[in-house]
N, C-alpha and C positions, 0 to 999 in steps of 0.2 A: 674431723669436721664437726662443728657444733651440732648438738642434737636438734635444735630448732630448725637448722638449715637442711637437715635430713628429711623433715616431714613434708615439705612442699613437693619435691620430686617423688617421694614415696607415695603420696596420695594420688598424684597424677598417674603414676605407673600402675598402681593397684586398679584404678578405674579402667585403664586401657586393657590390662591383662584380663580382668574379670569380664569385660565386655566381649572379649574374644573367646573366653573359656567355654567350651561346649558342655552345657549342663545335661547330664543324662536324664532321660525320662524314667519314671518309676519302674517301667517294665524292663529296662536294660541297664539298671544300675550295676556298677562293678562290684565284684567280691572284694573283701578286705582281709588281708593277712597281716596281723600285728605280731612281731617277734620281739619279745622283751628279754634282755640278758642282764643278769644281776652283777653289779660291781665291775663292769668292764670299762676300763679307761680307754685311752687312744692307742693302746698297744695292739693295733690292727694293721695289717700290711698296707691297706689303702690309705690309712691316716699317718703312717710313718712314725708312730709313737715309740716303737722299739724296733731296732733293726733285725732282731731275731724272732719276731712274732711270725707264726705260721697260721694264716687265716685264708686259705684259698676260696672258701665258700662265701664268706662275707665280702671278700674282694670281688668275686664275680657278680654278686648282687649289686655292688657299687657301680659296676660297669653297665648295669641295666637301667640305671636311673641317675638321681642326683645325690651326691655325697655332700652332706653339710659338714664342713671342716671346722666350723666355729660354733658348734651346737652345745647347749648347756642345760643341765637339769635346773629345777626350781628349788630343790632341797637336796642336800647331800646325805639323806637318810632314806632308807627303803620305803617305809610306809608313807612318809610325808611326800616324797617324790611321786609315788604312784597315785596317791590320793589327788595330787595336783593335776597330773596329765590325764587321768581318767575322768576327772570332773571339770577340767578347764578353769579351775580356781587356784589362785596363788595361796601358798601357805600363810602369808601375812593377812589374807582375807578370811581364813578358816580357823586359825589357831592350831592346826595340826602340824607340829614341827618335829615330832619325835616318832618313836615306834608305837605310840599309843596316844590317845584312846582310839577306838574304832571309828571309822569314817562317819557313821551316822550319829555318833555322839557329839559331833560338831553341829551346833545350830545352823551354821551356814551351809552345811552339806545334807541336812536332814531330808530335804525334799528335792535335791538335785538329781537329775537324770544322768547317771554315769554313761560313759561312751557306749557300751554295749546296749544299755537300756534304750538310749535314743535311737540306735540303729534298729532295735527290735520294734520300736514304735513306727518305724518307716518300712516295715515289711521284710526285714532281714531275719534270717536264722542266725542266732548268736551262740557260739560255743567257745570253750577255752580249756586250757590245761596248764598245769605248772604254776609258777609264781607270777601272777599278773598283779594282784594286790599283795599285801604283805602277809606272810604266814599262812597263806592259803585261804584267808578270809574273804568275804564278800563275793563268793562264787554265785550267790543268788542274783547278782546283777546280770548273769548270763542265763539263757534258757536251758542250757545243759553244760555239763563240765566233765572232763576226763580226770586222769590222775592229777593230784594236787602238787606233786613234786616234793621238794625238800632237800635237805643237805645230804641225805643218803646215809649209808653206813659210816659211823664215826667211831673214833677211838677216844678213850677217856683216861685221865690220870696218867699213871706211869706207862700205860699202853700207847700213849701218843708218840708220834714219830720224832718230832723235833722240838715242840714247844710244850713242855709238860707242866705249865703253870698258866695263870691268867684265865681269861674267858674260855669256857669249855669248847667253843667252836674254833678257837685259834690253834691251828696246826697245819702242817704242809708235808707232802711226801706221796710216795706211790702207794695207793690204797683206794678201793678194794681190788680184788684180783680180776674181776670181769666187768666189762661195760654194762652188761645186763643188770648189775647190782646198783647202777646209778639211776636215780630218779629222772635225770635229764634224758637218759636213753629211753626210758619208758614213756616219757612225755612225747618225745620225737616219734616213737613208734605209734603212739595213739594218734598223733596228728597226721601221720602218713595214711592211716586207715580212713580218716575223715575225707581225704581228697579222693578216695575211691567211691564214695557214695554219690548216688544220683539225688539231686535236690530240685525242688520246685521254686525255691526262693533264693535270692542272693545271699551270700554267706559272709558273716563277720566272724573270723576265727582268730583267737589270740593264743599264742604259744609262749610260755614263760620258762626260761632256763635259769637254774640256780647258780651254776658255775660261771665265772671263777670265784664267786663268794666263798669265804672260809666255811669249813676247812678246805684248804687248797689241796684236795685229794683228787687223784685220777689214777686209773690203772697204769701199770708200769709201761705199757706200750706207748703211752702218750709222752712219758718222760724220755723214752728211747728216741723219740722224734726230735728232741731238743739237742742243742749242743751240750757237751759235757759240762758239769757244773763249774769247773775251773775256767771255762771259756765264756761263761755268761758275762754279758756286758751290763754293768750296773748303771742306774740313772746318775746323772751329774748332780753333785751336791756341793754347795758352798759352805764351808765350815762355820763362817760367821753369819750365815744367811739370816738367822733370827734376831740378830742384834738390833736391827732397825725396826723391829715390830713394836707396836704399842703393847703395854703390859696386858691390856684386856685381850688382845689377839693372841699373845703367848699363852695365857691361861686357858682361853677357849680351845686351843689346839694342843693341849699338854700331852695328849697321847691316849687317853681312855677310849675304848676298853682294849685297844690293840697293844702289842708289845711296843716298848720304847725303842727308838732308833739306836741308842747307844747299846742296848742289850743285844740287838740284832748284829751289830758290828762286833762287839766284844766276844760274842759266842759263835762267830763265824757262820751265821745263819743267813746273811743277806743274799748271797748268791743262790743258796738252796731255795729260799723263799721265792726269788725272782724266777728261777727255773720252774718251780711248782706252779706259779701263776701263769707262766707261758704254756705249761703243759695243760692246765685247765682250760686256757683259752683255745688251744688247738682241739681239745676234746669237744668243747661246746660248739666250736666252728663246724666240726663234723656233724653234730646233731642238726645245726642249721642247714647244712648241705642236704641231709635226708629230707627235710621239710621242703626245701626248694626243689629237689628232684621230684618229689611227689606232686607238687604243684605243676611242674612242667609236664609230667606224665598224665595229669588229669585232663589236659587240653584246655584248661581255664587260665593259663598264665597270662595270655594276652588281654584278658578282661579282669585281672586282679591287681588291685593296688597293694603293694608290699611295703611295709614299714618295718625297719629294724632299728632298735634303739637299746641303750642301756639306761638304767634308772639313775645312775650317777657314776662319777669316776672313782679313782682309787689311788692313794699314795703308796708307792713302793720304796719309800726312803727319801723321796724328794721333799725338800724343805724339812728334812730330818723328822719325817712323820710317816706313819703307816695307817692304812684304811682311808675312810672318807671323813666326813664331819669337819670340813674346813671350807673356807670361801676362796680358796686358791684354784688355779687352773686344773691341777691334777684331780681335784675332788669334784669340780663342777662340769668339766668337759666330758661329753659323751659322744659315742658314735651315733649318727642319725643318717639313715638312708631311706629315700622314698623312690620307688620305681612303680611303673604301671602304665596303663593306657594313656596316651597323650603326653607322656613325659619322655623327652629326648634322652637317649642313653649317654653314659660315660661323661658326666659333667660334675664339676665340683663348685660348691657355693661357699665363699668365705665370709658372707654376711653373718652377723650374729643370728642365732635361731634358738628357740627354747622348746623344751618338751611341752610347755604350756600351749604352744602353737598347734599341737597335734589335733586336738578336738576341732577347732575352727577350720583347719585345713581339710580334714576328712568330711566335715559337714558340707563344705563348699564343693569338694571334688565329687561327692556322691549325690549332690543335688538335694540334700535334706533341708528341712526348715530349721531355722535357728531355735535352740531350746529356750525355755522360758527364763532360765537363769543366765546371768551375764557370763559370757566367755571372756576371760581376761588375757588370752593370747591373741596373736595376730596371724591370720592365715598365711601359709607359706606358698600359696598358689602363685603369686608374682615371681618368687624365686625359682619355682619349678619351671616357669616359662622363660625366665631370664635370670641366670645365676648372679648377675651383677645388679639386680634390682635391690634398692636399699631396704633395710629392715631395721626397726628400732632396736636399741640396746636391750639386752635381756637381763633379768634380775634373778639371783639365787639368794635364798634366805636360810640361815642356820641359827636356829633358836630365835626367840622373840627379840626383835630390834636389831638384828645383825644381818646386813644385806651386802651383796656385791653386785655391781653393774658391769656388764661386759659389752663393750662396743666392738666395732671392727678392728680397733687398734688397742684400746685401753681396758684395764681392769681397775675399777675403783671399789674400795671396801669402806663401809662405814659401820662401826660397831655401836652397840647400844649405849655406850658411855660417851659417844661422840668422837672417839679416836678414829684415825683413817689410815688407809694405805692406797697407793696408786702405782701402777706398773704400766710401762710402755712396751707392748709386745713387739714393736718394730725393732727395738734395741735390746730388749731384756725378756726373751721368751720364757726363761726359767723363773721369772718373777723374783729375782734376787735383790733388787734395789728399789726400796720404797721411796717414791718421789713426793709423797703427800705433803712434806714440809717445805718443798721448794717454792719460793715466792712466784716463780714464773709459771707454776702449774695451777695457781689458784683460780684463774678464770676457767680453765678446763674442768677443774673439780666442781666449780659452781654449775657448769653445764651438766655434768654427769649426775649431780645430785638431783636434777629434775626428773630423772628416771626412777628414783627410789619410790617404793610403795607409799601411797598416801595414807594407808591404814596399817597399823601394827596390832593385829588382833591379839589379845592376851593369850598366853599359852594355856591350853586346856589341861585339866588334871590328867595325869597319866599314872597308871600302875605298873608301867614297864620299867624294869631295872635298866639303868643306863651305865652302870659301872663308874659312877662319880660320887664324890662325897656329898654329904648334906650341905656342907659349906659352899661347894661349887653350885649345887642346885639353887641355893639362895642367891648366890652371886650372879648367876646367869638368868635369874628370874624364871626358873623352871618350877612349876607347881607339881608336886608329887604327893 
């Protein structure tokens, strides 16, 4: 459906749903539990991304509310994605595209009230633990903070298990010996204790988990829960998949800083890495379960909004690529679940949704005033009331000038040099066949272009190593 035709029924439905939505008074505002998982793609039982995924706790949360099956990040990079959904600002509006600089170094974010700050100004007690922003930074936006989390015990050099080269975090296998050595375990334990406390204010608590981010390490017992490595099902890959990509797109997704796909295949590591990723997912799902159990035992579950999300997706060989940092489905698609008071259980919404929509959604659900800065997302309250309610396409940006638009059916990509890709998810869910050059698609492409950001903020200077050559930094307009 053309984008312009989506807008009329969308606005009518938004008005109807918002008129019916019961705004809580300040004395009875709901608590908020935000669970952030790092590098988790759709390999979750309820999303069906991989048939061997074991995620009973995320699945049970999905049954308590609305599962957004077409949700997407705004940047396929940790810091940039988190800066976006915690501020309600698009990367193209702030210039924060990479792993640096810090949030407040962007003039567009200097005076922005981050999500926990805005809740604190409305009488909430705000606390968090683990990876909410990138690298443990910006905890000062919370009133208190627990363990900052992290990658945990890691092996280096020749001590690494399977990948003894490349980026120091890239490795996979059974390590360390005990769950207690994992920072995610410690963050979950801290969160459990928070739900035992008596409070005089409504609570905003954020819990961030690092796994399945590399290194894809988890204790042996989590590997034992997976099928043997020779029975691992690999993602589908088309050998000539990249042949119809524009040259700019090929270079932008060349592989840095992850292992190259041909190396994974030639060294018989593909199934091992997939098994390790699945083991890490099962491990982090168990930590999510501890937090949900603690919430249930606190007696506050019925008055708590629970949001579970991942900061971006992750390639495990699809499109002959590993990690994130692309504008394709595997990199942009994320789990997103919202459950809580007033939300009917066990429903799925296939409308496009963005993590950028989180801030305005929570502001509306909790009856807060709108912040002074412009929120660039669209509240998901209409979709929580009616999962068939239309929602505008969502945009993901990877480095300056490179954007993808995801609608309910199509993915459109426009790179900084003007080259394009188009995929029809009704007929090509793997995004194998680029339709951008087809004459019959030009009217559709013109419609999708209307959703592209109107502003492309120059990339801010960054001192963060990206694992790319100086030539590529210049080519992709990255200042360093």
